[in-house]
TIRO-2110 file (N, C-alpha, C; in Angstrom, 1 decimal):
// TIRO-2110
-9.3, -62.5, 107.2, N, 1, A
-8.3, -61.8, 107.8, CA, 1, A
-8.5, -61.9, 109.3, C, 1, A
-7.4, -62.4, 110.0, N, 2, A
-7.5, -62.5, 111.5, CA, 2, A
-7.5, -61.1, 112.1, C, 2, A
-7.9, -61.1, 113.4, N, 3, A
-8.0, -59.8, 114.0, CA, 3, A
-6.6, -59.2, 114.3, C, 3, A
-5.5, -60.0, 114.3, N, 4, A
-4.2, -59.4, 114.5, CA, 4, A
-3.4, -59.2, 113.3, C, 4, A
-4.0, -59.6, 112.1, N, 5, A
-3.2, -59.5, 110.9, CA, 5, A
-3.3, -58.1, 110.3, C, 5, A
-2.3, -57.7, 109.5, N, 6, A
-2.3, -56.4, 108.8, CA, 6, A
-3.1, -56.6, 107.5, C, 6, A
-4.0, -55.7, 107.2, N, 7, A
-4.8, -55.8, 106.0, CA, 7, A
-3.9, -55.5, 104.8, C, 7, A
-4.2, -56.2, 103.7, N, 8, A
-3.6, -55.9, 102.4, CA, 8, A
-4.4, -54.6, 101.9, C, 8, A
-3.6, -53.6, 101.5, N, 9, A
-4.3, -52.4, 101.0, CA, 9, A
-3.9, -52.2, 99.6, C, 9, A
-4.9, -52.1, 98.7, N, 10, A
-4.6, -51.9, 97.3, CA, 10, A
-3.9, -50.5, 97.0, C, 10, A
-3.2, -50.4, 95.9, N, 11, A
-2.5, -49.2, 95.6, CA, 11, A
-3.6, -48.1, 95.4, C, 11, A
-3.3, -46.9, 95.9, N, 12, A
-4.3, -45.9, 95.9, CA, 12, A
-4.2, -45.1, 94.6, C, 12, A
-5.3, -44.4, 94.3, N, 13, A
-5.4, -43.5, 93.1, CA, 13, A
-5.7, -42.1, 93.7, C, 13, A
-5.3, -41.1, 93.0, N, 14, A
-5.5, -39.7, 93.5, CA, 14, A
-6.9, -39.5, 93.9, C, 14, A
-7.9, -39.9, 93.1, N, 15, A
-9.3, -39.7, 93.4, CA, 15, A
-9.8, -40.4, 94.6, C, 15, A
-9.0, -41.4, 95.2, N, 16, A
-9.4, -42.1, 96.3, CA, 16, A
-9.0, -41.5, 97.6, C, 16, A
-8.4, -40.3, 97.6, N, 17, A
-8.0, -39.6, 98.8, CA, 17, A
-8.9, -38.4, 99.1, C, 17, A
-9.4, -38.4, 100.4, N, 18, A
-10.1, -37.3, 100.8, CA, 18, A
-9.2, -36.5, 101.7, C, 18, A
-8.9, -35.2, 101.4, N, 19, A
-7.9, -34.5, 102.1, CA, 19, A
-8.4, -33.1, 102.6, C, 19, A
-7.8, -32.6, 103.7, N, 20, A
-7.9, -31.3, 104.1, CA, 20, A
-6.7, -30.6, 103.6, C, 20, A
-6.9, -29.5, 102.8, N, 21, A
-5.7, -28.9, 102.2, CA, 21, A
-5.0, -27.9, 103.1, C, 21, A
-3.7, -28.2, 103.4, N, 22, A
-2.8, -27.3, 104.1, CA, 22, A
-1.9, -26.8, 103.1, C, 22, A
-2.0, -25.5, 102.8, N, 23, A
-1.1, -24.9, 101.8, CA, 23, A
0.2, -24.5, 102.3, C, 23, A
1.3, -24.8, 101.6, N, 24, A
2.6, -24.3, 101.9, CA, 24, A
3.0, -23.6, 100.6, C, 24, A
3.5, -22.3, 100.8, N, 25, A
4.0, -21.6, 99.6, CA, 25, A
5.5, -22.0, 99.4, C, 25, A
6.0, -21.5, 98.3, N, 26, A
7.4, -21.8, 98.0, CA, 26, A
8.4, -21.4, 99.1, C, 26, A
8.1, -20.2, 99.7, N, 27, A
9.0, -19.7, 100.8, CA, 27, A
9.0, -20.6, 102.0, C, 27, A
7.8, -21.2, 102.3, N, 28, A
7.7, -22.1, 103.4, CA, 28, A
8.4, -23.4, 103.1, C, 28, A
8.4, -23.9, 101.8, N, 29, A
9.1, -25.1, 101.5, CA, 29, A
10.6, -24.9, 101.6, C, 29, A
11.1, -23.7, 101.2, N, 30, A
12.5, -23.4, 101.3, CA, 30, A
12.9, -23.3, 102.7, C, 30, A
12.0, -22.7, 103.6, N, 31, A
12.3, -22.6, 105.0, CA, 31, A
12.5, -24.0, 105.6, C, 31, A
11.6, -25.0, 105.2, N, 32, A
11.8, -26.3, 105.7, CA, 32, A
13.2, -26.9, 105.4, C, 32, A
13.6, -26.7, 104.2, N, 33, A
14.9, -27.2, 103.8, CA, 33, A
16.0, -26.5, 104.6, C, 33, A
15.9, -25.2, 104.8, N, 34, A
17.0, -24.4, 105.5, CA, 34, A
16.9, -24.8, 107.0, C, 34, A
15.8, -25.1, 107.5, N, 35, A
15.6, -25.4, 109.0, CA, 35, A
16.4, -26.8, 109.2, C, 35, A
16.5, -27.6, 108.2, N, 36, A
17.2, -28.9, 108.3, CA, 36, A
18.7, -28.7, 108.1, C, 36, A
19.1, -27.4, 108.0, N, 37, A
20.5, -27.1, 107.7, CA, 37, A
21.0, -27.7, 106.4, C, 37, A
20.1, -27.7, 105.4, N, 38, A
20.5, -28.2, 104.1, CA, 38, A
20.4, -27.0, 103.1, C, 38, A
21.2, -27.2, 102.0, N, 39, A
21.1, -26.2, 100.9, CA, 39, A
19.9, -26.4, 100.1, C, 39, A
19.2, -25.3, 99.8, N, 40, A
18.0, -25.4, 98.9, CA, 40, A
18.5, -25.7, 97.5, C, 40, A
18.1, -26.9, 97.0, N, 41, A
18.5, -27.3, 95.7, CA, 41, A
17.2, -27.6, 94.9, C, 41, A
17.4, -27.7, 93.6, N, 42, A
16.2, -27.9, 92.7, CA, 42, A
15.7, -29.3, 93.0, C, 42, A
16.5, -30.3, 93.3, N, 43, A
16.0, -31.6, 93.6, CA, 43, A
15.2, -31.6, 94.8, C, 43, A
15.7, -31.0, 95.9, N, 44, A
15.0, -31.0, 97.1, CA, 44, A
13.6, -30.3, 97.0, C, 44, A
13.7, -29.1, 96.3, N, 45, A
12.4, -28.4, 96.0, CA, 45, A
11.4, -29.2, 95.2, C, 45, A
11.9, -29.9, 94.2, N, 46, A
11.0, -30.8, 93.4, CA, 46, A
10.4, -31.9, 94.2, C, 46, A
11.2, -32.5, 95.1, N, 47, A
10.6, -33.5, 96.0, CA, 47, A
9.5, -32.9, 96.9, C, 47, A
9.8, -31.8, 97.6, N, 48, A
8.9, -31.2, 98.5, CA, 48, A
7.6, -30.7, 97.7, C, 48, A
7.8, -30.1, 96.5, N, 49, A
6.6, -29.7, 95.8, CA, 49, A
5.8, -30.9, 95.4, C, 49, A
6.4, -32.0, 95.0, N, 50, A
5.6, -33.2, 94.6, CA, 50, A
4.9, -33.7, 95.8, C, 50, A
5.5, -33.7, 96.9, N, 51, A
4.9, -34.2, 98.2, CA, 51, A
3.7, -33.2, 98.5, C, 51, A
3.9, -31.9, 98.3, N, 52, A
2.9, -30.9, 98.7, CA, 52, A
1.8, -30.9, 97.7, C, 52, A
2.1, -30.9, 96.4, N, 53, A
1.1, -30.8, 95.3, CA, 53, A
0.3, -32.1, 95.0, C, 53, A
1.0, -33.2, 95.4, N, 54, A
0.3, -34.5, 95.1, CA, 54, A
-0.6, -34.9, 96.2, C, 54, A
-1.1, -36.1, 96.1, N, 55, A
-1.9, -36.6, 97.2, CA, 55, A
-1.1, -36.9, 98.4, C, 55, A
-1.8, -37.1, 99.5, N, 56, A
-1.2, -37.4, 100.7, CA, 56, A
-1.0, -38.9, 100.8, C, 56, A
-0.3, -39.4, 101.8, N, 57, A
-0.2, -40.8, 102.0, CA, 57, A
0.5, -41.6, 100.9, C, 57, A
1.6, -41.1, 100.4, N, 58, A
2.3, -41.6, 99.3, CA, 58, A
3.5, -42.5, 99.8, C, 58, A
3.8, -43.6, 99.1, N, 59, A
5.0, -44.3, 99.4, CA, 59, A
6.2, -43.7, 98.7, C, 59, A
7.4, -44.0, 99.2, N, 60, A
8.6, -43.5, 98.6, CA, 60, A
8.6, -43.8, 97.1, C, 60, A
8.2, -45.1, 96.8, N, 61, A
8.2, -45.5, 95.4, CA, 61, A
7.2, -44.7, 94.5, C, 61, A
6.0, -44.5, 95.1, N, 62, A
5.0, -43.7, 94.3, CA, 62, A
5.5, -42.3, 94.1, C, 62, A
6.1, -41.7, 95.1, N, 63, A
6.7, -40.3, 95.0, CA, 63, A
7.8, -40.3, 93.9, C, 63, A
8.7, -41.3, 94.0, N, 64, A
9.7, -41.4, 93.0, CA, 64, A
9.2, -41.5, 91.6, C, 64, A
8.2, -42.3, 91.4, N, 65, A
7.6, -42.5, 90.1, CA, 65, A
6.9, -41.2, 89.6, C, 65, A
6.3, -40.5, 90.5, N, 66, A
5.7, -39.2, 90.1, CA, 66, A
6.8, -38.2, 89.7, C, 66, A
7.9, -38.1, 90.4, N, 67, A
9.0, -37.2, 90.1, CA, 67, A
9.7, -37.6, 88.9, C, 67, A
9.9, -38.9, 88.6, N, 68, A
10.7, -39.4, 87.5, CA, 68, A
10.2, -38.9, 86.1, C, 68, A
8.9, -38.6, 86.0, N, 69, A
8.3, -38.2, 84.8, CA, 69, A
9.0, -36.8, 84.3, C, 69, A
9.1, -35.9, 85.3, N, 70, A
9.6, -34.6, 85.0, CA, 70, A
11.0, -34.3, 85.4, C, 70, A
11.5, -35.2, 86.3, N, 71, A
12.9, -35.1, 86.8, CA, 71, A
13.6, -36.4, 86.8, C, 71, A
13.9, -36.9, 85.6, N, 72, A
14.6, -38.2, 85.6, CA, 72, A
16.0, -38.2, 86.2, C, 72, A
16.5, -37.1, 86.5, N, 73, A
17.8, -37.0, 87.2, CA, 73, A
17.7, -37.3, 88.7, C, 73, A
16.5, -37.3, 89.3, N, 74, A
16.4, -37.6, 90.7, CA, 74, A
16.2, -39.1, 90.9, C, 74, A
17.1, -39.7, 91.6, N, 75, A
17.1, -41.1, 91.8, CA, 75, A
16.2, -41.5, 93.0, C, 75, A
15.9, -42.8, 93.1, N, 76, A
15.1, -43.3, 94.2, CA, 76, A
15.8, -43.0, 95.5, C, 76, A
17.1, -43.3, 95.6, N, 77, A
17.9, -43.1, 96.8, CA, 77, A
17.8, -41.7, 97.3, C, 77, A
17.8, -40.7, 96.4, N, 78, A
17.7, -39.3, 96.8, CA, 78, A
16.4, -39.0, 97.4, C, 78, A
15.3, -39.5, 96.8, N, 79, A
14.0, -39.3, 97.3, CA, 79, A
13.9, -40.0, 98.7, C, 79, A
14.3, -41.2, 98.8, N, 80, A
14.2, -41.9, 100.1, CA, 80, A
15.0, -41.2, 101.2, C, 80, A
16.2, -40.8, 100.9, N, 81, A
17.1, -40.2, 101.9, CA, 81, A
16.5, -38.8, 102.4, C, 81, A
15.9, -38.1, 101.4, N, 82, A
15.3, -36.8, 101.8, CA, 82, A
14.0, -37.0, 102.6, C, 82, A
13.3, -38.0, 102.2, N, 83, A
12.1, -38.3, 103.0, CA, 83, A
12.5, -38.7, 104.5, C, 83, A
13.5, -39.5, 104.6, N, 84, A
14.0, -39.8, 106.0, CA, 84, A
14.4, -38.6, 106.7, C, 84, A
15.2, -37.7, 106.1, N, 85, A
15.6, -36.4, 106.7, CA, 85, A
14.4, -35.6, 107.1, C, 85, A
13.4, -35.5, 106.2, N, 86, A
12.2, -34.7, 106.5, CA, 86, A
11.4, -35.3, 107.7, C, 86, A
11.4, -36.6, 107.7, N, 87, A
10.7, -37.3, 108.8, CA, 87, A
11.4, -37.1, 110.1, C, 87, A
12.7, -37.2, 110.1, N, 88, A
13.5, -37.0, 111.4, CA, 88, A
13.3, -35.6, 111.8, C, 88, A
13.1, -34.6, 110.9, N, 89, A
12.9, -33.2, 111.3, CA, 89, A
11.4, -32.9, 111.6, C, 89, A
10.6, -33.9, 111.5, N, 90, A
9.1, -33.8, 111.8, CA, 90, A
8.4, -32.9, 110.8, C, 90, A
9.0, -32.7, 109.6, N, 91, A
8.3, -32.0, 108.6, CA, 91, A
7.4, -32.9, 107.7, C, 91, A
7.7, -34.2, 107.8, N, 92, A
7.0, -35.2, 107.1, CA, 92, A
6.6, -36.3, 108.1, C, 92, A
5.3, -36.7, 108.0, N, 93, A
4.8, -37.8, 108.9, CA, 93, A
4.9, -39.1, 108.1, C, 93, A
5.5, -40.1, 108.8, N, 94, A
5.6, -41.5, 108.2, CA, 94, A
4.6, -42.3, 108.9, C, 94, A
3.8, -43.0, 108.2, N, 95, A
2.8, -44.0, 108.7, CA, 95, A
3.3, -45.4, 108.3, C, 95, A
3.6, -46.2, 109.2, N, 96, A
4.1, -47.6, 108.9, CA, 96, A
3.3, -48.6, 109.7, C, 96, A
2.5, -49.3, 109.0, N, 97, A
1.6, -50.3, 109.7, CA, 97, A
2.1, -51.7, 109.3, C, 97, A
2.5, -52.5, 110.3, N, 98, A
2.9, -53.9, 110.0, CA, 98, A
4.0, -54.0, 108.9, C, 98, A
3.8, -54.9, 108.0, N, 99, A
4.7, -55.1, 106.9, CA, 99, A
4.4, -54.3, 105.7, C, 99, A
3.5, -53.3, 105.8, N, 100, A
3.1, -52.5, 104.7, CA, 100, A
4.2, -51.5, 104.4, C, 100, A
4.4, -51.0, 103.2, N, 101, A
5.3, -50.0, 102.9, CA, 101, A
4.9, -48.7, 103.6, C, 101, A
5.9, -48.0, 104.1, N, 102, A
5.6, -46.7, 104.8, CA, 102, A
5.0, -45.7, 103.8, C, 102, A
4.1, -44.9, 104.4, N, 103, A
3.4, -43.9, 103.6, CA, 103, A
3.8, -42.5, 104.2, C, 103, A
3.9, -41.5, 103.4, N, 104, A
4.4, -40.2, 103.8, CA, 104, A
3.4, -39.1, 103.4, C, 104, A
3.4, -38.1, 104.3, N, 105, A
2.7, -36.9, 104.0, CA, 105, A
3.4, -35.7, 104.7, C, 105, A
3.3, -34.5, 104.0, N, 106, A
3.8, -33.4, 104.7, CA, 106, A
3.0, -33.2, 106.0, C, 106, A
3.7, -33.0, 107.1, N, 107, A
3.1, -32.9, 108.4, CA, 107, A
2.1, -31.8, 108.4, C, 107, A
0.8, -32.1, 108.5, N, 108, A
-0.2, -31.0, 108.4, CA, 108, A
-0.1, -30.0, 109.6, C, 108, A
-0.6, -28.8, 109.3, N, 109, A
-0.6, -27.8, 110.3, CA, 109, A
-1.6, -28.2, 111.5, C, 109, A
-2.6, -29.0, 111.2, N, 110, A
-3.5, -29.4, 112.2, CA, 110, A
-3.5, -31.0, 112.2, C, 110, A
-3.7, -31.5, 113.4, N, 111, A
-3.7, -33.0, 113.6, CA, 111, A
-4.9, -33.6, 112.9, C, 111, A
-4.7, -34.8, 112.4, N, 112, A
-5.9, -35.6, 111.9, CA, 112, A
-5.6, -37.1, 112.0, C, 112, A
-6.6, -37.9, 111.9, N, 113, A
-6.5, -39.3, 111.9, CA, 113, A
-7.0, -39.9, 110.6, C, 113, A
-6.9, -41.2, 110.4, N, 114, A
-7.2, -41.8, 109.1, CA, 114, A
-8.2, -42.9, 109.2, C, 114, A
-9.1, -43.0, 108.2, N, 115, A
-9.9, -44.2, 107.9, CA, 115, A
-9.5, -44.7, 106.6, C, 115, A
-9.1, -46.0, 106.5, N, 116, A
-8.7, -46.6, 105.2, CA, 116, A
-9.6, -47.7, 104.8, C, 116, A
-10.0, -47.7, 103.6, N, 117, A
-10.8, -48.8, 103.0, CA, 117, A
-9.9, -50.0, 102.6, C, 117, A
-10.2, -51.2, 103.2, N, 118, A
-9.4, -52.3, 102.9, CA, 118, A
-9.6, -52.9, 101.5, C, 118, A
-10.7, -52.5, 100.9, N, 119, A
-11.1, -53.0, 99.5, CA, 119, A
-10.4, -52.1, 98.4, C, 119, A
-10.6, -50.8, 98.5, N, 120, A
-10.1, -49.9, 97.4, CA, 120, A
-8.9, -49.1, 97.8, C, 120, A
-8.6, -49.0, 99.0, N, 121, A
-7.4, -48.2, 99.5, CA, 121, A
-7.8, -46.7, 99.7, C, 121, A
-9.0, -46.3, 99.6, N, 122, A
-9.4, -44.9, 99.9, CA, 122, A
-9.0, -44.5, 101.3, C, 122, A
-8.5, -43.3, 101.5, N, 123, A
-8.1, -42.9, 102.8, CA, 123, A
-8.9, -41.6, 103.1, C, 123, A
-9.7, -41.6, 104.2, N, 124, A
-10.4, -40.4, 104.6, CA, 124, A
-9.7, -39.9, 105.9, C, 124, A
-9.4, -38.6, 105.9, N, 125, A
-8.9, -37.9, 107.0, CA, 125, A
-10.0, -37.4, 107.9, C, 125, A
-9.9, -37.5, 109.2, N, 126, A
-10.9, -36.9, 110.0, CA, 126, A
-10.3, -36.4, 111.3, C, 126, A
-11.0, -35.6, 112.0, N, 127, A
-10.7, -35.0, 113.3, CA, 127, A
-11.8, -35.3, 114.2, C, 127, A
-11.6, -35.7, 115.4, N, 128, A
-12.6, -36.0, 116.4, CA, 128, A
-12.1, -35.6, 117.8, C, 128, A
-12.7, -34.6, 118.4, N, 129, A
-12.2, -34.1, 119.7, CA, 129, A
-12.4, -35.2, 120.8, C, 129, A
-13.5, -35.9, 120.7, N, 130, A
-13.7, -36.9, 121.7, CA, 130, A
-12.7, -38.0, 121.7, C, 130, A
-12.2, -38.4, 120.5, N, 131, A
-11.2, -39.4, 120.4, CA, 131, A
-9.9, -38.9, 121.0, C, 131, A
-9.6, -37.6, 120.6, N, 132, A
-8.3, -37.0, 121.1, CA, 132, A
-8.3, -36.9, 122.6, C, 132, A
-9.5, -36.5, 123.2, N, 133, A
-9.6, -36.4, 124.6, CA, 133, A
-9.4, -37.8, 125.3, C, 133, A
-10.0, -38.8, 124.7, N, 134, A
-9.9, -40.2, 125.3, CA, 134, A
-8.4, -40.6, 125.2, C, 134, A
-7.7, -40.3, 124.2, N, 135, A
-6.3, -40.7, 124.1, CA, 135, A
-5.5, -40.1, 125.2, C, 135, A
-5.8, -38.8, 125.4, N, 136, A
-5.1, -38.1, 126.5, CA, 136, A
-5.4, -38.7, 127.9, C, 136, A
-6.6, -39.1, 128.1, N, 137, A
-7.0, -39.7, 129.3, CA, 137, A
-6.3, -41.1, 129.5, C, 137, A
-6.2, -41.8, 128.5, N, 138, A
-5.5, -43.1, 128.5, CA, 138, A
-4.0, -42.9, 128.8, C, 138, A
-3.4, -42.0, 128.1, N, 139, A
-2.0, -41.7, 128.4, CA, 139, A
-1.8, -41.3, 129.8, C, 139, A
-2.6, -40.4, 130.3, N, 140, A
-2.5, -39.9, 131.7, CA, 140, A
-2.7, -41.1, 132.7, C, 140, A
-3.7, -42.0, 132.4, N, 141, A
-3.9, -43.1, 133.3, CA, 141, A
-2.7, -44.0, 133.5, C, 141, A
-1.8, -44.1, 132.4, N, 142, A
-0.6, -44.9, 132.5, CA, 142, A
0.6, -44.0, 132.8, C, 142, A
0.4, -42.7, 133.1, N, 143, A
1.5, -41.9, 133.5, CA, 143, A
2.3, -41.4, 132.3, C, 143, A
1.8, -41.4, 131.1, N, 144, A
2.5, -41.0, 129.9, CA, 144, A
2.2, -39.5, 129.6, C, 144, A
3.2, -38.8, 129.1, N, 145, A
2.9, -37.5, 128.5, CA, 145, A
3.1, -37.7, 127.0, C, 145, A
1.9, -37.6, 126.3, N, 146, A
1.9, -37.8, 124.8, CA, 146, A
2.8, -36.8, 124.1, C, 146, A
3.6, -37.3, 123.2, N, 147, A
4.4, -36.4, 122.3, CA, 147, A
3.8, -36.3, 120.9, C, 147, A
3.2, -37.4, 120.5, N, 148, A
2.5, -37.5, 119.2, CA, 148, A
1.8, -38.9, 119.1, C, 148, A
1.0, -39.0, 118.1, N, 149, A
0.3, -40.3, 117.9, CA, 149, A
-0.2, -40.3, 116.4, C, 149, A
-0.5, -41.6, 116.0, N, 150, A
-1.1, -41.8, 114.7, CA, 150, A
-2.2, -42.8, 114.9, C, 150, A
-3.4, -42.4, 114.5, N, 151, A
-4.6, -43.4, 114.6, CA, 151, A
-5.0, -43.8, 113.2, C, 151, A
-5.0, -45.1, 113.0, N, 152, A
-5.4, -45.6, 111.7, CA, 152, A
-6.6, -46.6, 111.9, C, 152, A
-7.7, -46.3, 111.3, N, 153, A
-8.8, -47.2, 111.4, CA, 153, A
-9.0, -47.8, 110.0, C, 153, A
-9.4, -49.1, 110.0, N, 154, A
-9.6, -49.9, 108.7, CA, 154, A
-11.0, -50.4, 108.6, C, 154, A
-11.5, -50.3, 107.4, N, 155, A
-12.9, -50.8, 107.2, CA, 155, A
-13.2, -50.8, 105.8, C, 155, A
-14.5, -50.9, 105.4, N, 156, A
-15.0, -50.9, 104.0, CA, 156, A
-15.8, -49.6, 103.8, C, 156, A
-15.4, -48.8, 102.8, N, 157, A
-16.0, -47.5, 102.5, CA, 157, A
-17.4, -47.8, 102.0, C, 157, A
-18.2, -46.7, 102.0, N, 158, A
-19.6, -46.9, 101.5, CA, 158, A
-19.7, -47.3, 100.0, C, 158, A
-18.8, -46.9, 99.2, N, 159, A
-18.9, -47.3, 97.8, CA, 159, A
-18.6, -48.8, 97.6, C, 159, A
-17.6, -49.3, 98.4, N, 160, A
-17.3, -50.7, 98.3, CA, 160, A
-18.4, -51.6, 99.0, C, 160, A
-19.1, -51.0, 100.0, N, 161, A
-20.2, -51.7, 100.6, CA, 161, A
-21.3, -51.9, 99.6, C, 161, A
-21.5, -50.9, 98.8, N, 162, A
-22.6, -51.0, 97.7, CA, 162, A
-22.2, -52.0, 96.7, C, 162, A
-20.9, -52.0, 96.3, N, 163, A
-20.4, -52.9, 95.3, CA, 163, A
-20.6, -54.4, 95.8, C, 163, A
-20.2, -54.6, 97.1, N, 164, A
-20.4, -55.9, 97.7, CA, 164, A
-21.8, -56.4, 97.7, C, 164, A
-22.7, -55.5, 98.0, N, 165, A
-24.1, -55.9, 98.1, CA, 165, A
-24.8, -56.1, 96.7, C, 165, A
-24.2, -55.5, 95.7, N, 166, A
-24.7, -55.7, 94.3, CA, 166, A
-24.2, -57.0, 93.7, C, 166, A
-23.0, -57.5, 94.2, N, 167, A
-22.4, -58.6, 93.6, CA, 167, A
-22.8, -59.9, 94.2, C, 167, A
END
């Protein structure tokens, strides 16, 4: 893989995600929909609940597949359009790296960054004050006022390193 190329990331599994749990109750999920000037419908609530109760960093296709088991009446276009609306309203964070499919998560109450394993797809969320401070300094150096940012780091997780050394 060249230094400028986008890594191929395998499809993730629920157990491959390390998360910090930000709980949203049903009232908060309804508030999100109302804040977007939309009617609270069973389809929108099902999408938000699946996004909330499932793992983070899900593609629109993965979210649709999860929903389709219990809600076959919800089409992919509905899922995708609502994700776009949630993203535009900053209730959902979209991570889009190179040519990879966009991944979505409910915007957490606290900021975090990501470490992603290029072998198994495991994503670890982390917070680091020194990195946050350095990003502010860089923005200030160039005269920018930061509005938001996404930091994605790629590497090989400890479990995959062990597998590689055993093989």
